[in-house]
C-alpha positions in Angstrom: -9.4 22.0 6.1 -9.0 18.8 8.1 -10.7 16.5 10.0 -10.9 16.0 14.1 -11.0 12.1 13.9 -8.8 11.4 10.6 -5.0 11.4 10.9 -2.4 13.5 12.9 -1.7 15.6 10.0 -5.1 16.4 8.9 -5.3 18.0 12.9 -6.3 20.5 13.8 -9.2 21.4 11.8 -9.1 25.2 10.8 -10.8 27.8 8.6 -8.8 29.6 5.6 -9.8 32.0 2.8 -8.5 30.8 -0.7 -8.8 33.6 -3.3 -11.5 33.0 -6.6 -9.6 30.7 -8.9 -10.1 28.2 -11.4 -9.9 24.4 -11.4 -10.1 22.0 -14.3 -13.4 19.6 -14.4 -11.3 16.7 -15.2 -7.7 15.2 -14.7 -4.7 15.7 -17.5 -5.6 12.7 -19.9 -3.0 11.1 -22.0 -4.7 13.0 -24.6 -3.8 16.1 -23.4 -0.1 14.9 -22.6 0.3 13.5 -25.7 0.2 17.0 -27.2 2.9 18.3 -24.6 5.2 15.3 -24.5 4.5 12.1 -27.0 4.1 8.8 -25.3 2.1 5.6 -26.0 -1.0 4.8 -24.2 -4.1 2.9 -24.0 -6.7 5.0 -23.6 -7.1 8.7 -24.8 -9.5 9.7 -22.2 -7.9 8.0 -18.9 -6.0 10.5 -16.5 -2.3 10.4 -17.3 0.1 8.4 -14.9 3.8 8.2 -13.9 4.4 11.7 -13.9 6.6 13.4 -11.5 5.8 16.7 -9.5 8.7 17.7 -12.0 7.1 16.8 -15.1 3.6 18.4 -14.1 5.0 21.7 -13.5 6.9 21.4 -16.3 3.8 21.2 -18.3 1.7 23.6 -16.7 4.7 25.7 -18.0 4.5 24.6 -21.1 0.4 25.5 -21.2 0.6 28.6 -19.9 2.9 29.8 -23.2 -0.1 27.9 -25.6 -2.8 29.2 -24.2 -1.3 32.7 -23.4 -2.1 33.4 -19.7 -0.5 30.8 -16.6 -2.0 27.7 -15.1 -0.4 26.0 -12.4 -0.8 23.2 -9.8 -3.4 24.2 -7.0 -2.5 24.6 -3.4 -3.7 21.6 -1.1 -6.3 24.7 0.4 -7.6 25.0 -3.1 -7.9 21.4 -3.5 -9.4 20.6 -0.4 -12.1 23.9 -0.9 -12.9 22.4 -4.5 -13.3 18.5 -3.4 -15.7 19.4 -0.7 -17.9 21.1 -3.6 -19.8 23.6 -1.3 -20.0 21.5 2.0 -18.3 21.9 5.4 -17.2 19.0 7.1 -18.4 16.3 4.7 -16.1 13.4 4.6 -16.2 12.7 0.8 -17.5 15.0 -2.0 -21.5 13.8 -2.1 -21.5 13.3 1.8 -20.6 10.9 4.7 -21.8 7.8 2.9 -19.1 4.9 2.8 -16.8 5.0 -0.1 -18.2 1.8 -1.2 -21.6 3.0 -1.8 -20.4 5.0 -4.7 -22.7 3.3 -7.8 -20.5 1.0 -9.2 -17.5 0.7 -6.6 -16.6 -3.0 -6.5 -16.3 -2.9 -10.4 -13.9 -0.2 -11.3 -10.4 0.7 -11.2 -9.7 -3.2 -12.2 -6.3 -2.9 -13.5 -5.9 0.9 -13.3 -7.8 4.2 -13.9 -10.9 4.7 -15.6 -11.5 7.3 -18.3 -12.1 10.6 -16.7 -15.8 11.8 -16.6 -17.9 8.8 -15.8 -18.9 9.1 -12.8 -21.3 12.5 -10.7 -19.3 15.5 -10.4 -19.5 17.1 -7.3 -21.1 20.2 -6.3 -18.6 22.6 -7.8 -19.0 20.1 -11.2 -15.4 18.7 -10.7 -15.3 14.9 -12.2 -13.2 11.9 -10.5 -11.9 14.6 -7.6 -10.8 12.3 -4.3 -10.6 9.1 -6.6 -9.2 7.8 -9.8 -5.6 9.2 -9.4 -3.5 10.6 -6.6 -3.2 14.5 -7.8 0.1 16.6 -7.1 -0.4 20.0 -5.4 2.1 22.9 -5.4 2.7 23.0 -1.7 5.7 21.4 0.1 4.9 18.8 2.6 4.5 19.4 6.2 2.7 16.6 8.7 2.2 19.6 11.4 1.8 22.2 8.5 -1.6 22.7 9.8 -0.7 23.5 13.5 0.6 27.2 12.2 -1.0 27.4 8.7 -1.8 31.1 7.5 -5.5 32.3 7.6 -5.4 33.2 4.2 -4.3 31.6 1.1 -1.6 28.8 2.6 1.0 28.2 0.2 2.4 25.2 2.3 6.2 25.4 3.6 8.8 27.3 2.2 10.9 24.3 1.7 10.7 20.4 2.4 12.0 17.1 0.9 8.3 16.3 -0.4 5.4 17.4 -2.2 1.8 17.3 -1.5 -0.9 15.2 -2.9 -4.4 14.9 -2.5 -7.3 12.1 -3.6 -7.7 8.3 -3.9 -6.1 6.0 -6.4 -6.8 3.4 -8.3 -4.2 0.9 -6.7 -4.7 1.3 -3.2 -7.5 -0.7 -1.4 -9.9 2.1 -0.1 -10.0 3.7 -3.8 -12.1 7.0 -3.1 -9.9 9.3 -0.3 -11.7 11.6 2.2 -11.5 15.2 1.5 -9.2 16.0 4.1 -7.1 13.4 3.8 -3.5 14.1 2.7 -0.3 12.3 1.0 3.0 12.8 0.1 6.1 11.6 -2.0 9.2 13.1 -3.5 8.9 15.4 -6.0 10.9 13.7 -8.7 9.3 10.3 -8.1 7.1 8.8 -10.8 4.1 6.3 -10.1 1.3 4.5 -11.3 -1.4 5.8 -9.7 -0.4 9.6 -9.5 -1.6 12.1 -12.2 -2.5 16.5 -11.4 -5.1 18.4 -12.4 -4.8 22.1 -13.3 -5.5 25.4 -11.7 -5.4 29.3 -12.6 -6.0 32.8 -11.0 -8.8 34.6 -11.6 -8.0 37.3 -13.9 -8.0 40.6 -12.3 
């Protein structure tokens, strides 16, 4: 995890082990969210946005009851492992090329997020990871956490005032984030470039 030439909160680079887990191929869409909490939206295929961390957790709890097995938000460690798609220390999911080299980069995200699944997936078959919307993670956020993060299945700090998020978003100058890039906001905030995808433990 991390990047030695990245920002302070991305250092030091360190190796962690995560238990096997599932991660949804797509960000949660407007159509998905409307089953949980009906609302007006422009395109059912776009990722739901303006959901707080608290909203996302409530959705996971609802979906767990509906599906009959627990789903949740991924940890930061799981998210970064998944974003790298089977590679180590690549800047972005497809390698080290500039984000502007992504096909149709200049014409995307003019007024909001794009429908999910319209660009090639990463090595694990995950779509839009590192782009489109910021994705909530389960962890509390601490910029110094990597200095003493546990080696196995890190879950983040025990307490905090902000929740971690990962990935780039349509509203930023640089629309695609590096795999190691970290971000955070308070869990009650709702922003137009924040969404999420769901994770689950593998059955025993």
